[in-house]
C-alpha positions as CSV (number, residue, x, y, z in Angstrom):
1,M,0.0,0.0,0.0
2,P,1.5,3.4,-0.9
3,A,2.6,5.7,1.8
4,T,0.1,8.3,0.6
5,D,-2.9,6.0,1.1
6,P,-5.6,7.9,3.2
7,A,-5.8,5.0,5.6
8,I,-2.1,5.2,6.5
9,H,-2.4,8.9,6.8
10,Q,-5.3,8.7,9.1
11,A,-3.6,6.1,11.2
12,K,-0.4,8.1,11.5
13,H,-2.5,11.0,12.8
14,A,-4.9,9.2,15.1
15,W,-3.0,10.4,18.1
16,S,-4.1,14.0,17.3
17,A,-7.8,13.0,16.8
18,I,-8.1,10.6,19.6
19,Q,-7.1,11.7,23.1
20,R,-5.3,9.4,25.5
21,A,-7.7,7.8,28.0
22,S,-7.0,6.0,31.2
23,P,-8.8,2.7,32.1
24,P,-11.8,3.0,34.3
25,K,-10.8,3.7,37.9
26,R,-13.0,3.4,41.1
27,T,-13.5,6.4,43.2
28,A,-11.2,7.0,46.1
29,G,-14.1,6.8,48.6
30,E,-14.9,3.4,47.2
31,R,-11.6,1.9,46.9
32,V,-10.2,2.7,50.3
33,C,-12.9,0.4,51.9
34,D,-11.4,-2.8,50.3
35,F,-8.1,-4.3,48.8
36,N,-9.6,-4.9,45.3
37,E,-7.7,-3.5,42.3
38,I,-8.6,0.0,41.6
39,Y,-8.5,-0.2,37.8
40,S,-10.5,-2.2,35.4
41,N,-9.9,-3.0,31.7
42,F,-10.9,-0.9,28.8
43,G,-13.7,-2.1,26.6
44,A,-12.9,-3.6,23.2
45,E,-13.7,-0.4,21.3
46,A,-11.8,1.8,23.6
47,V,-8.8,-0.3,23.7
48,M,-8.7,-0.4,19.9
49,A,-8.9,3.4,19.8
50,Q,-6.2,3.8,22.3
51,A,-3.9,1.3,20.5
52,S,-4.6,3.2,17.1
53,R,-2.8,6.3,18.5
54,C,0.6,4.5,18.0
55,I,2.2,6.1,14.9
56,Q,4.2,2.9,14.2
57,C,7.6,4.9,14.2
58,P,10.4,3.1,12.4
59,N,12.7,3.3,15.5
60,P,10.3,2.6,18.4
61,L,11.5,4.4,21.5
62,C,8.9,2.6,23.6
63,A,10.7,-0.7,23.0
64,Q,14.0,0.8,23.9
65,G,12.5,2.2,27.1
66,C,11.3,-1.3,28.1
67,P,13.7,-3.4,29.9
68,L,12.4,-6.5,28.1
69,S,12.4,-4.8,24.7
70,N,8.8,-5.7,24.2
71,R,7.5,-5.8,20.7
72,I,5.1,-2.9,21.6
73,P,4.4,-1.4,18.1
74,E,3.6,-4.8,16.7
75,W,1.0,-5.8,19.2
76,L,-0.5,-2.3,19.3
77,A,-1.1,-2.5,15.5
78,L,-2.8,-5.9,16.0
79,V,-5.0,-4.5,18.8
80,A,-6.0,-1.5,16.7
81,Q,-7.4,-4.1,14.2
82,G,-9.2,-6.1,16.9
83,E,-6.7,-9.0,16.9
84,F,-6.4,-9.4,20.5
85,L,-5.3,-13.0,20.8
86,E,-2.6,-12.5,18.1
87,A,-1.5,-9.3,20.0
88,A,-1.2,-11.3,23.2
89,A,0.8,-14.1,21.5
90,I,3.5,-11.5,20.4
91,S,3.4,-9.9,23.9
92,R,4.1,-13.2,25.4
93,T,7.3,-13.8,23.3
94,T,9.2,-11.2,25.3
95,S,7.6,-11.3,28.7
96,N,6.8,-14.2,31.0
97,M,4.2,-12.4,32.9
98,P,2.8,-9.5,30.8
99,E,-0.5,-9.4,32.7
100,I,1.5,-8.7,35.8
101,C,4.1,-6.3,34.5
102,S,1.3,-4.3,33.0
103,R,-0.2,-3.8,36.4
104,V,3.0,-3.1,38.5
105,C,5.5,-1.4,36.1
106,P,6.0,2.3,36.2
107,Q,5.2,2.8,32.6
108,E,5.6,6.6,32.9
109,K,9.3,6.0,33.5
110,L,9.7,3.2,31.0
111,C,7.8,2.6,27.7
112,E,5.2,5.4,28.0
113,G,8.0,7.8,29.2
114,A,9.9,7.1,26.0
115,C,7.0,7.3,23.6
116,I,7.7,9.7,20.7
117,L,4.3,11.4,21.3
118,N,5.5,12.9,24.6
119,G,5.8,16.7,24.1
120,K,3.2,16.7,21.2
121,S,0.4,14.9,23.0
122,E,0.0,12.3,25.6
123,P,1.8,9.0,25.2
124,V,0.0,5.9,24.0
125,A,-1.6,4.0,26.9
126,I,0.7,1.1,26.5
127,G,0.4,-0.4,29.9
128,A,-3.5,-0.5,29.8
129,V,-3.5,-2.1,26.4
130,E,-1.0,-4.7,27.5
131,R,-3.1,-5.5,30.5
132,F,-6.3,-5.8,28.4
133,I,-4.8,-8.2,25.7
134,N,-3.2,-10.5,28.2
135,D,-6.3,-10.7,30.5
136,Y,-8.3,-11.3,27.4
137,A,-6.0,-14.2,26.3
138,L,-5.6,-15.7,29.7
139,D,-9.4,-15.6,30.3
140,R,-9.6,-17.9,27.1
141,G,-7.0,-20.3,28.3
142,Y,-4.0,-19.0,26.3
143,F,-0.8,-19.2,28.5
144,G,1.6,-19.3,25.6
145,P,2.8,-21.9,23.2
146,P,3.1,-25.6,24.4
147,P,6.6,-26.5,25.9
148,A,9.2,-28.4,24.0
149,P,9.5,-32.1,24.6
150,P,11.6,-33.0,27.7
151,N,15.3,-32.6,27.0
152,G,16.7,-34.6,30.0
153,G,17.8,-31.5,32.1
154,R,16.7,-30.9,35.6
155,V,16.8,-27.5,37.2
156,A,16.1,-26.3,40.7
157,V,14.7,-22.7,41.1
158,I,15.0,-21.2,44.5
159,G,12.3,-18.7,45.2
160,S,8.9,-18.2,43.5
161,G,8.9,-14.4,43.1
162,P,9.1,-12.7,39.6
163,G,12.6,-14.0,38.9
164,G,11.8,-17.5,39.9
165,I,8.6,-17.6,38.1
166,A,10.1,-16.2,34.8
167,C,13.1,-18.5,35.0
168,A,10.9,-21.6,35.6
169,D,8.7,-20.5,32.8
170,E,11.6,-20.1,30.3
171,L,13.1,-23.4,31.2
172,A,9.9,-25.3,31.1
173,Q,9.3,-23.9,27.6
174,L,12.7,-25.3,26.6
175,G,11.8,-28.7,28.0
176,Y,13.5,-28.8,31.3
177,D,12.2,-30.6,34.4
178,V,11.9,-27.7,36.8
179,T,11.3,-27.7,40.5
180,V,10.7,-24.5,42.4
181,F,11.5,-24.3,46.0
182,E,9.6,-21.7,48.2
183,S,10.1,-21.0,51.9
184,L,6.7,-19.8,52.4
185,L,3.4,-21.8,52.1
186,V,2.0,-19.6,49.4
187,P,3.9,-19.3,46.1
188,G,4.5,-15.9,44.5
189,G,7.2,-14.2,46.6
190,L,7.2,-10.5,46.2
191,L,4.1,-10.6,44.0
192,V,2.0,-12.0,46.8
193,N,3.9,-10.7,49.9
194,G,5.2,-7.4,48.9
195,I,2.7,-5.9,46.4
196,P,-0.7,-5.0,47.8
197,A,-3.8,-6.5,46.2
198,F,-5.2,-3.1,45.2
199,K,-2.5,-3.1,42.7
200,L,-2.2,-6.8,41.8
201,E,-5.0,-9.1,43.0
202,K,-3.7,-12.4,44.2
203,H,-5.8,-14.5,41.8
204,I,-3.8,-12.9,38.9
205,V,-0.7,-14.5,40.5
206,E,-2.4,-17.7,41.2
207,R,-3.4,-18.0,37.6
208,R,0.2,-17.6,36.4
209,I,1.4,-20.2,39.0
210,D,-1.5,-22.6,37.7
211,G,-0.1,-22.0,34.2
212,L,3.4,-23.1,35.3
213,V,2.0,-26.3,37.0
214,K,0.1,-27.1,33.7
215,Q,3.6,-26.9,31.9
216,G,5.0,-29.4,34.4
217,V,6.7,-27.2,36.9
218,K,6.7,-28.7,40.3
219,F,6.4,-26.5,43.6
220,K,7.9,-27.5,46.9
221,L,6.5,-25.0,49.5
222,G,7.5,-24.4,53.0
223,V,11.1,-25.4,52.3
224,R,13.9,-23.2,53.4
225,V,16.8,-23.7,51.1
226,G,20.1,-23.3,53.0
227,W,18.4,-24.3,56.1
228,E,16.6,-27.5,55.4
229,V,18.0,-28.2,51.9
230,S,21.6,-27.9,51.2
231,L,23.4,-26.6,48.2
232,H,25.2,-30.0,48.0
233,D,21.9,-31.8,47.8
234,L,20.7,-29.4,45.0
235,R,23.8,-29.8,42.9
236,R,23.6,-33.6,43.4
237,D,20.0,-33.8,42.3
238,F,19.8,-31.1,39.6
239,H,22.0,-30.1,36.7
240,A,21.8,-26.5,37.6
241,V,20.4,-24.1,40.2
242,F,18.8,-20.7,39.9
243,L,18.7,-18.4,43.0
244,G,15.8,-16.0,42.8
245,V,15.7,-15.3,46.6
246,G,15.1,-11.5,46.3
247,A,16.1,-8.9,48.9
248,Q,13.6,-8.8,51.9
249,R,15.8,-7.7,54.9
250,S,14.5,-4.2,55.8
251,K,17.0,-1.4,56.0
252,E,17.2,-0.2,59.6
253,L,16.3,3.1,61.0
254,D,19.3,4.6,62.8
255,I,18.1,7.5,64.8
256,P,17.4,7.8,68.7
257,G,14.2,6.2,69.6
258,A,14.2,3.6,66.8
259,N,13.6,0.8,69.3
260,L,10.4,2.4,70.6
261,R,7.2,0.3,70.4
262,G,5.1,1.1,67.4
263,V,8.1,1.3,65.0
264,I,7.9,-1.5,62.3
265,P,9.4,-2.3,59.0
266,A,7.4,-2.1,55.9
267,L,7.2,-5.7,54.8
268,P,5.5,-7.2,57.9
269,L,2.7,-4.7,57.5
270,L,2.2,-5.5,53.8
271,I,2.2,-9.2,54.4
272,Q,-0.1,-9.2,57.2
273,K,-2.6,-6.8,55.8
274,N,-2.7,-8.0,52.2
275,V,-2.1,-11.8,52.3
276,N,-4.8,-14.2,53.8
277,S,-2.1,-16.7,54.9
278,P,-0.3,-17.1,58.2
279,V,3.2,-16.3,56.8
280,L,4.4,-14.3,59.8
281,D,4.4,-15.2,63.6
282,D,4.3,-11.5,64.4
283,P,1.4,-10.3,66.5
284,E,-1.4,-8.2,64.9
285,I,-0.3,-4.8,63.8
286,E,-3.0,-2.5,65.0
287,V,-3.7,0.4,62.5
288,A,-7.3,1.5,62.9
289,G,-7.6,5.0,64.5
290,K,-3.9,5.6,64.6
291,R,-1.8,8.4,63.2
292,V,0.6,6.5,60.8
293,A,3.8,8.1,59.5
294,V,5.8,6.3,56.7
295,L,9.5,7.1,56.2
296,G,10.8,6.8,52.5
297,G,9.7,7.9,49.1
298,G,9.6,4.7,47.0
299,D,6.7,2.5,45.8
300,T,6.9,0.5,49.0
301,A,6.2,3.6,51.0
302,M,3.2,4.4,48.7
303,D,2.0,0.8,49.4
304,C,2.3,1.4,53.2
305,L,0.3,4.6,53.1
306,R,-2.4,3.2,51.0
307,T,-2.6,0.0,53.1
308,A,-2.8,1.9,56.4
309,L,-5.7,4.1,55.0
310,R,-7.6,0.8,54.1
311,C,-6.9,-0.4,57.6
312,G,-8.7,2.6,59.2
313,A,-5.7,4.8,60.0
314,K,-6.8,8.2,61.3
315,E,-4.2,9.8,59.1
316,A,-1.3,8.6,56.9
317,V,1.7,10.9,56.2
318,C,4.8,10.2,54.1
319,I,8.0,11.9,55.4
320,Y,10.7,12.1,52.6
321,R,14.0,14.1,52.6
322,R,13.8,15.1,48.9
323,D,11.1,16.8,46.9
324,L,8.5,15.3,44.6
325,A,10.6,15.7,41.5
326,N,13.3,13.5,43.0
327,M,11.0,11.0,44.7
328,P,11.7,7.5,43.3
329,G,8.2,6.3,43.7
330,S,5.8,6.0,40.7
331,R,3.9,9.3,40.0
332,K,0.8,7.3,39.3
333,E,1.0,5.7,42.8
334,Y,1.7,9.1,44.3
335,G,-1.5,10.4,42.7
336,N,-3.5,7.5,43.8
337,A,-2.1,7.8,47.4
338,T,-3.1,11.6,47.5
339,E,-6.5,10.8,46.1
340,E,-7.0,8.3,49.0
341,G,-6.2,10.9,51.6
342,A,-2.4,10.4,52.2
343,R,-0.4,13.5,53.1
344,F,3.2,14.2,52.1
345,E,5.9,16.1,54.0
346,F,8.6,16.6,51.3
347,L,12.1,18.0,52.1
348,T,11.7,16.5,55.6
349,N,14.1,14.3,57.5
350,P,13.4,12.4,60.8
351,V,16.1,13.0,63.4
352,E,14.6,11.5,66.5
353,L,11.5,9.6,67.8
354,I,9.7,10.9,70.8
355,D,8.7,8.5,73.6
356,D,5.1,8.8,74.9
357,G,6.5,8.1,78.5
358,H,5.5,4.3,78.2
359,G,8.0,3.0,75.7
360,A,5.9,3.8,72.5
361,V,6.4,6.4,69.9
362,K,4.2,9.4,69.9
363,E,6.0,11.9,67.6
364,V,8.7,12.1,65.0
365,R,11.1,14.9,65.4
366,C,12.0,16.3,61.9
367,V,14.1,18.9,60.2
368,R,13.5,20.7,57.0
369,M,15.8,19.9,54.1
370,E,17.0,21.8,51.1
371,L,18.6,20.4,47.9
372,G,22.2,21.1,47.3
373,A,24.5,20.1,44.5
374,A,24.1,16.7,42.6
375,D,25.8,13.7,44.0
376,A,27.6,10.9,42.0
377,S,24.2,9.5,40.9
378,G,23.1,12.8,39.5
379,R,20.5,13.4,42.2
380,R,20.7,16.6,44.2
381,K,21.9,15.9,47.8
382,P,19.7,17.0,50.6
383,R,21.0,19.0,53.5
384,A,19.4,20.2,56.8
385,V,18.1,23.7,57.3
386,P,19.4,25.0,60.5
387,G,16.7,25.8,63.1
388,S,13.9,24.2,61.1
389,E,12.9,21.4,63.5
390,F,9.3,20.5,64.0
391,N,7.3,17.5,65.2
392,V,4.9,15.1,63.3
393,A,2.5,13.1,65.4
394,A,2.7,9.4,65.0
395,D,1.3,6.4,66.9
396,L,2.7,4.0,64.3
397,L,5.9,4.5,62.2
398,I,6.6,2.4,59.3
399,V,10.2,2.3,57.9
400,A,10.2,1.9,54.1
401,Y,13.8,2.7,53.3
402,G,14.3,-0.3,51.1
403,F,15.7,-3.8,51.5
404,D,18.9,-5.8,51.5
405,P,19.6,-9.4,50.6
406,M,18.7,-12.1,53.2
407,P,21.9,-13.8,54.0
408,F,22.2,-17.6,54.2
409,P,23.1,-19.1,57.5
410,P,26.8,-18.9,58.2
411,G,27.1,-22.6,58.5
412,S,25.2,-23.2,55.1
413,D,27.3,-24.3,52.1
414,F,25.4,-21.4,50.2
415,A,27.5,-19.0,52.3
416,V,30.5,-19.8,50.1
417,V,28.8,-18.0,47.1
418,Q,30.8,-14.8,46.5
419,L,29.1,-11.5,47.2
420,D,29.7,-7.9,45.9
421,P,30.5,-5.0,48.3
422,W,26.8,-4.3,49.1
423,G,26.0,-8.1,49.9
424,G,24.4,-9.0,46.6
425,L,25.3,-12.2,44.7
426,K,28.2,-11.7,42.4
427,I,27.5,-13.0,38.8
428,D,29.2,-13.2,35.4
429,G,27.9,-12.3,32.0
430,N,25.7,-15.5,31.9
431,Q,24.1,-14.7,35.4
432,M,26.3,-17.6,36.9
433,T,27.7,-17.1,40.4
434,S,31.1,-18.0,41.7
435,L,29.9,-21.6,41.9
436,D,29.7,-23.7,38.8
437,G,26.1,-24.3,37.7
438,V,24.7,-21.9,40.2
439,F,23.0,-18.9,38.6
440,A,21.2,-15.9,40.1
441,G,19.1,-12.9,39.2
442,G,16.8,-10.2,40.5
443,D,16.9,-8.3,43.7
444,S,19.4,-10.7,45.3
445,V,22.0,-9.6,42.6
446,R,21.0,-5.9,41.7
447,G,19.3,-4.8,44.8
448,P,15.7,-3.7,45.2
449,S,14.5,-3.0,41.8
450,L,11.5,-3.4,39.4
451,V,9.6,-6.6,38.7
452,V,10.5,-6.2,35.1
453,H,14.3,-6.1,35.8
454,A,13.9,-9.4,37.8
455,V,12.2,-10.9,34.7
456,R,14.9,-9.7,32.4
457,D,17.6,-11.2,34.7
458,A,15.7,-14.5,34.9
459,R,15.3,-14.8,31.1
460,K,18.9,-14.2,30.6
461,A,19.9,-16.7,33.4
462,A,17.6,-19.3,31.7
463,Q,19.5,-18.9,28.5
464,G,22.8,-19.3,30.3
465,I,21.5,-22.3,32.1
466,H,20.3,-23.9,28.9
467,R,23.8,-23.5,27.3
468,Y,25.4,-24.8,30.6
469,V,23.2,-27.9,30.9
470,Q,23.2,-28.8,27.3
471,A,27.0,-28.7,27.2
472,K,27.0,-30.8,30.4
473,L,24.6,-33.4,28.9
474,A,26.6,-33.6,25.7
475,R,29.7,-34.8,27.5
């Protein structure tokens, strides 16, 4: 068809005739009363219209902005024509959990942030379209192509979070006999324990796990590798091992009063309030009627604020030492949190926790900050403003400063795996650790990061495992 064809001309300019739309969202007053997802999918006509806004540029920046290099323009073109199953099939070739990534990825910083329409108009609603087509396909039983015939290789995957799921899926597709070891009684790792249901309902994760089981992947739950199962046993029984153990040890608060009652790390709150499973032995965290303060500015802080409000907090305030422009959390999640009633104290740093006289926290002593010159990372370094101290009332203080890797027991044979200076697992270009046949990826390697980064690491590790095991079997 010639480039001057009116249909092409119309498609190339659909972005100017059709405004970007967001998928339906429940009102803040409704959604703070439950933990259900706040967004629903577009209808078929709406999703086709939104997909038609893509101008199909020859050098798609959206794909470059996606850590998985998703074939976005290809499946957008199919969606615009109503070919939803075909679009989902292409989406599935580069992502092992597109229905999950579309819900939890910060698209405004990745694919949509790179969209060429930025500046001229609003970017294409890539995340909402990706969610639609993959929910559409999964609702009709499509989990991807059938796996290859068994190839004789056996692989152990440690951890059932996003990295573990993606690696297990890739390997099962290649014909491997895969066993996933999970220390908790519910599979899903971070996707279940760390991400609240109002962003990712748990049945979405369960559906993905069920798809793996149908591919032949086996799950051993309630097994702590390094404690109850040794590395020696795994290397004896499997041709290769993938460590997708994540980073779930909370960074500590180091100010006077940090040991007061009512000071808790973020993860226990998120697990206890969002998962209907006895995964913690900790006592019930009382939130209703309390003044809740959250320290940190990432997505975990947003999750804690929004969880506290759903649990009946009297108020929920975020204390963050930089400004909104320098906050690492998703702008979409920030907007949702403010809609739901969260308050933000930017350019504010805690310096001391005040005792109520009975060993519990009652206030956070803070100091105002100002941004100075940029540091080595390019972010402007905050510094205290002299004489600007003030107090923020808090009956419950949640520390959301991020996470470090969970170390294996000192006596475990896993402890011989080499670590980098910050305590992450050290890997080579194939994602292999210092131990032959033991691979790793995700937060345990790179530190706390995005789900999509864990998926990318796992896919790369699966290819490294495939080359390693096939060479081993050929000897």
